[in-house]
Residue, then its C-alpha position, 0 to 999 in steps of 0.5 A: m468517465w473514469k475507468r481503471p484497466g480491468r481484469l474482468p474478461l480474464l477472470l470471467a474466462l477462468l471462472g466460466i462466466g459470461s453475460g450469456c452463459a447459463l448456470a447449472a440448475k440447483t437450489p439458489r442460495g441467497v446473496e448473504a450465504l454466497i458472500a459468506q462462502i467467498q469470505d471463507v476462502g483460504t490463502g493456501g488454496e482451501g475453499h477456492a473451488d467453492a468460492a469460484e462456484a459462489v462467484r458464478e452464482l453471485s454473477a446471476k443475481p439481480p442488480e439490486a444485490l450489487p451494494e450488498i456484494l460490495a459491502g461484503m468486502d469490508g474488513q476482508t483480506p485482499l484475496v477475498r476482496n478480489w473474489l468479491s470484486c470479480a463477482f460484482e463486476a460479473a453481475a454488473e456486466r451481465a445486468l448491462a448486457q441484459g438491458n437492466k439498470l444499475p442501482a445508481e443511487r445506492l451505489e452513490s451512497f456507498v461511494l460516499d460512505r467512508q466507513h466502507e472498504p476503499q477498494a469497494r468504494a473505488l469499484a462502486y465509483e467506477w461503475l457509477s460513473r459508467v452509467d451516470g456521466a454527471a457523477p464525476g463532476r458531482l463527486v470528484p471534488g469531495f475526494i480530495n482528502d478521501p481515505a480511498t487513494e484511488l478516489r483521492r487521486l482523481a481529485v488531486e489531479q483535478e486540483l493540480d490542473a486548476a492550481e497550475k492555471l491559477a498560479a499562471a494568473d496569480a502567483e500568490a493565490g496559486h501558491a496557496r492552492l498548490r500547497q493545499v493540493f501538495d498536502a493532499a497528494r499521495d501518489p509519487d507522480q502527483v507529489e513530485r509534480a506539485a513539489k516542482k511547481l511549488e519550487s518554481l514559485g520559490d517554495k521548497p516542500d519537505l518531502s521527507a515529512h510529507y511521506g513520513v520518511l525516517r532518515a536518522w538511524r543507528v546502524i550496525g554490521p556486518f553480521d554473517n549471512t554466508a549461505k543465507v544463514g543470517f535471515d533466521a539467525a537472531y543476532p544481538p540487535e534482535a535478540s534483546t528488547a533492551l538494546d545496549l547501543g554502547a556495547e561492542q558486538q561480534g560480527k562476521s569473522g569475529k569483527p568487533l562492531r559498534w552502532i554508528e549514527h547515520t542521517s540519510t541526505d536523500a529526501l526519501g531516506q534511502v540508506d546505502l549500506n555499501r557506502l556506510i558499512g562496506k561493499e561486502k557479500g553474505v552479510v547482514a546489517y541492522a538499522l534502528a530508528n526512533v519514532e515519537s508519537p503524541l498518542s497511541r494510534r494505528a499506522q503503517v510501516r512501508a519499506s523498500s529494499p532489493n534485499a531480504v528484510k525483517i522489520w520490528v516495531n517495539g520488539r514485535l516482528v511485523f514484516r519479513r521477506d526472504e527474497y533477494h534482488h527483486g528490484t525496488e519501488i516505493d512502498q513495496h513492503l507494507a505492514p500495519v502497526s500499532l504505535e504507542r504514545g511516546l517513543n517507538q523503536v523501529l528495527i530493520k534487518v537487511c540481508q545481502n547474499e553472495q551473488t556476484d552479478d552486476w545487478a545483485q550488488d545493491w545493499a540498501f533500504q528505505l523506510r517510512v511510517c505513515d497513515d493508511t493513505g500513505g501520508g506522514i503522520f508527524 
């Protein structure tokens, strides 16, 4: 049985919900109205009290309402999905505590419908597997290319185990199966595990292509970021949609600047601006890359950097974060984008501040373009 670590006990305590608590007497509202109330919650705090009350009321609904609560997550913001997740888990927990059965068949149908929100489908699977011990064996193999990465991970883990055992007995057959599971893997630990096993068999998978990492860049800098003025300053690389890559520009302290070509040798595309431009403080650099798409399509830009960043795709600002030295991890920044057929330009602005602490010296970035599951698309 698969069970992810839950936040349910804390959320229930914060909302005053327990499997045995009584709700204040009032005219009951229908499930649809309560879901709509939660969907109206705002990121700035507006509607939170009403949403909390709606969660309380939803938690008392019968088990038959559970699939409808899950469906309410479709197309919603992460905040709304979290509220509805809490409502679902509270209602499911209450049902089991009262000796009632969950609607297992409907939950399974929900899990298998890939049109639903991945987070909702993963939650449905978690609770289905809790009440139906045979569900994992029946469902997990079909998750190998699932758009819900939590579900995909389960299948990849199972397939990795099987492929490694097969490779020990039959190297050729194991290699073919490992190649399939490598292509399906999305989480870095599983990608690395599959890649290492393939390398032990004489293969060398292309991690850059697998992740959709951009490694070929044109870079220019440094521009001024004294007292953090550079984050909102529109220097020439972002001030024009038609960049003249041959023109000389004026940088910090009047220093003449030109675009330089750089191809990262790192498999995950890390670009160290300290090495490329110089270890300077209170500065800004820009990096420009081209992405060729055979068709117009939806995609994601995912980036990491210890510095403040802005990202544009085809001249449109898609992401900004004015924060410094917060650590890095793969995919810490994510933005949905629309790629045009043909050439697309990706521009990233990376700002370094003036802190002198040892842990505040990194000036770098990494960026990839991928599908919604995190797989490279070209």
